[in-house]
C-alpha positions as CSV (number, residue, x, y, z in Angstrom):
1,M,-99.9,8.3,-51.8
2,L,-97.5,5.7,-51.2
3,F,-96.0,7.6,-48.3
4,I,-99.0,7.1,-46.1
5,L,-98.6,3.4,-46.2
6,P,-96.5,2.4,-43.2
7,S,-94.5,-0.8,-44.7
8,F,-92.7,-1.6,-47.8
9,T,-95.0,-4.8,-48.4
10,L,-98.1,-2.5,-48.1
11,R,-96.6,-0.2,-50.5
12,L,-95.6,-3.0,-53.0
13,L,-99.1,-4.5,-52.5
14,F,-100.6,-1.2,-53.2
15,I,-98.6,-0.8,-56.5
16,L,-99.6,-4.2,-57.9
17,I,-103.2,-3.6,-57.4
18,I,-102.9,-0.4,-59.2
19,L,-100.8,-2.1,-62.0
20,A,-103.7,-4.7,-62.2
21,V,-106.2,-2.4,-62.6
22,L,-104.3,-0.3,-65.2
23,A,-103.5,-3.7,-67.1
24,W,-107.2,-4.3,-66.8
25,T,-108.2,-0.9,-68.1
26,L,-105.7,-1.1,-71.3
27,R,-107.0,-4.6,-72.1
28,A,-110.5,-3.7,-72.1
29,G,-109.9,-0.8,-74.5
30,R,-113.0,0.9,-75.8
31,K,-115.5,-1.7,-73.9
32,I,-114.6,-0.2,-70.8
33,E,-117.2,2.2,-69.3
34,I,-116.3,5.6,-69.0
35,N,-118.4,5.9,-65.5
36,I,-116.1,3.4,-64.0
37,L,-112.6,5.3,-65.0
38,A,-114.0,8.9,-64.0
39,L,-115.3,7.5,-60.4
40,I,-112.0,5.9,-59.9
41,T,-110.0,8.9,-61.1
42,A,-112.2,11.3,-59.0
43,Y,-111.5,9.2,-55.7
44,V,-107.8,9.0,-56.5
45,L,-107.5,12.7,-57.0
46,S,-109.8,13.7,-54.2
47,T,-107.8,11.6,-51.8
48,A,-104.6,12.8,-53.2
49,Q,-105.6,16.5,-52.9
50,F,-106.8,16.2,-49.5
51,G,-104.0,14.1,-48.4
52,L,-101.6,16.5,-49.6
53,H,-103.3,19.3,-47.8
54,F,-103.4,17.1,-44.6
55,F,-99.7,16.4,-44.6
56,F,-98.1,19.4,-46.2
57,R,-100.7,22.3,-45.4
58,I,-101.2,23.5,-49.1
59,P,-103.1,26.6,-49.3
60,A,-106.5,26.4,-49.6
61,W,-107.0,28.7,-52.6
62,A,-104.5,26.3,-54.4
63,L,-106.8,23.4,-53.2
64,L,-109.9,25.3,-54.7
65,V,-108.2,26.0,-57.9
66,V,-106.9,22.5,-58.6
67,T,-110.2,20.7,-57.4
68,F,-112.1,23.4,-60.0
69,I,-109.7,22.2,-63.0
70,W,-109.9,18.6,-62.4
71,V,-113.4,18.3,-61.9
72,T,-114.4,20.6,-64.6
73,V,-111.8,18.6,-67.0
74,L,-113.3,15.1,-66.0
75,F,-117.0,16.3,-66.5
76,W,-115.9,17.6,-69.9
77,L,-114.3,14.6,-71.0
78,G,-117.2,12.5,-69.9
79,F,-119.5,14.1,-71.6
80,R,-117.2,14.4,-74.8
81,L,-117.1,10.5,-74.7
82,K,-120.6,10.1,-73.9
83,I,-122.3,12.4,-76.3
84,G,-119.8,13.1,-78.9
85,N,-120.0,16.5,-79.9
86,I,-119.8,19.0,-76.7
87,T,-123.2,21.1,-76.5
88,T,-123.3,24.3,-74.9
89,S,-125.2,22.9,-71.7
90,A,-122.5,20.2,-71.6
91,K,-120.1,23.0,-71.3
92,L,-121.8,24.9,-68.7
93,L,-122.8,21.9,-66.7
94,S,-119.1,21.1,-66.4
95,L,-118.1,24.4,-65.4
96,V,-120.7,24.8,-62.8
97,T,-119.7,21.3,-61.3
98,G,-116.5,22.4,-61.6
99,L,-117.3,25.5,-59.5
100,A,-119.5,23.2,-57.2
101,G,-116.9,21.0,-56.5
102,A,-114.1,23.5,-55.8
103,E,-116.6,25.1,-53.2
104,I,-117.7,21.8,-51.5
105,A,-113.8,20.8,-51.2
106,L,-113.2,24.3,-49.7
107,A,-115.9,23.7,-47.1
108,L,-114.8,20.0,-46.3
109,L,-111.2,21.7,-45.6
110,F,-112.6,22.8,-42.2
111,W,-114.0,19.8,-41.1
112,P,-112.0,18.2,-38.1
113,T,-111.9,14.6,-39.8
114,H,-109.0,12.7,-41.3
115,F,-108.3,13.4,-45.0
116,L,-109.5,9.9,-45.9
117,V,-113.1,10.8,-44.4
118,T,-112.9,14.1,-46.2
119,S,-112.1,12.6,-49.3
120,T,-114.9,9.9,-49.2
121,V,-117.4,12.4,-48.5
122,F,-116.3,14.5,-51.2
123,F,-116.1,11.5,-53.6
124,L,-119.8,10.5,-52.6
125,L,-121.0,14.1,-53.4
126,F,-119.1,13.7,-57.0
127,Y,-120.9,10.5,-57.6
128,L,-124.2,11.5,-57.2
129,V,-123.6,15.0,-59.4
130,W,-122.0,12.6,-61.9
131,M,-124.4,10.3,-62.3
132,M,-127.2,12.5,-62.3
133,A,-125.5,14.6,-64.7
134,N,-124.9,11.8,-66.9
135,F,-128.6,11.0,-66.7
136,Y,-129.7,14.1,-67.9
137,M,-127.4,14.7,-70.6
138,L,-128.3,11.1,-71.9
139,G,-132.1,11.9,-71.4
140,I,-133.0,9.2,-68.9
141,L,-133.0,11.4,-65.8
142,S,-136.0,10.1,-63.8
143,R,-137.3,10.6,-60.3
144,N,-136.6,7.0,-59.6
145,R,-132.9,7.1,-60.5
146,L,-132.6,10.2,-58.6
147,L,-134.1,8.7,-55.7
148,I,-132.1,5.2,-55.8
149,H,-128.7,7.1,-55.9
150,S,-129.6,9.5,-53.2
151,V,-130.7,7.1,-50.6
152,F,-127.4,4.9,-51.4
153,V,-125.3,8.3,-50.8
154,V,-127.1,9.2,-47.8
155,L,-126.7,5.6,-46.0
156,V,-123.1,5.6,-47.0
157,L,-122.4,9.1,-46.0
158,S,-124.4,8.5,-42.5
159,V,-122.2,5.0,-42.0
160,L,-119.1,7.1,-42.7
161,L,-120.0,10.3,-40.7
162,F,-121.3,8.5,-37.7
163,T,-118.1,6.2,-37.4
164,A,-115.5,8.9,-38.1
165,Q,-113.5,10.3,-35.4
166,W,-114.2,13.9,-35.3
167,T,-111.4,15.9,-33.4
168,I,-110.3,19.2,-33.1
């Protein structure tokens, strides 16, 4: 990730920000919300995977497998920390979201956009699924929550995609 930044100063600043976030996370201990950590992890991993594909032309099947693994594991860990004992529906939901994430990542590889646009689109879709799955597993999913989060994602996606440079 650091090789993307053009100067030593920006690389150093990026490392300091990451270390500050890590220190804050470790200092917070059990008080930290798993949603924040999962979403930060998802954005970093999606940016890394699409960046590696963009710069090094990693095969699509490898990206598909990696995406399936990290999305499944992230959902499984999130459910494990949120609800304790993993139920059959949580296991199945983790596998289904991993498969859906892998398919979405594969489809996004064909977009003629920069990898940061692609990874942000993937992250926004991940965010929507993550929030809805957590609401469902906690038994608080409602039409209002679904609408609010969906409108937020659609607005951010609209701004992102209308301002992105689409080149072939």
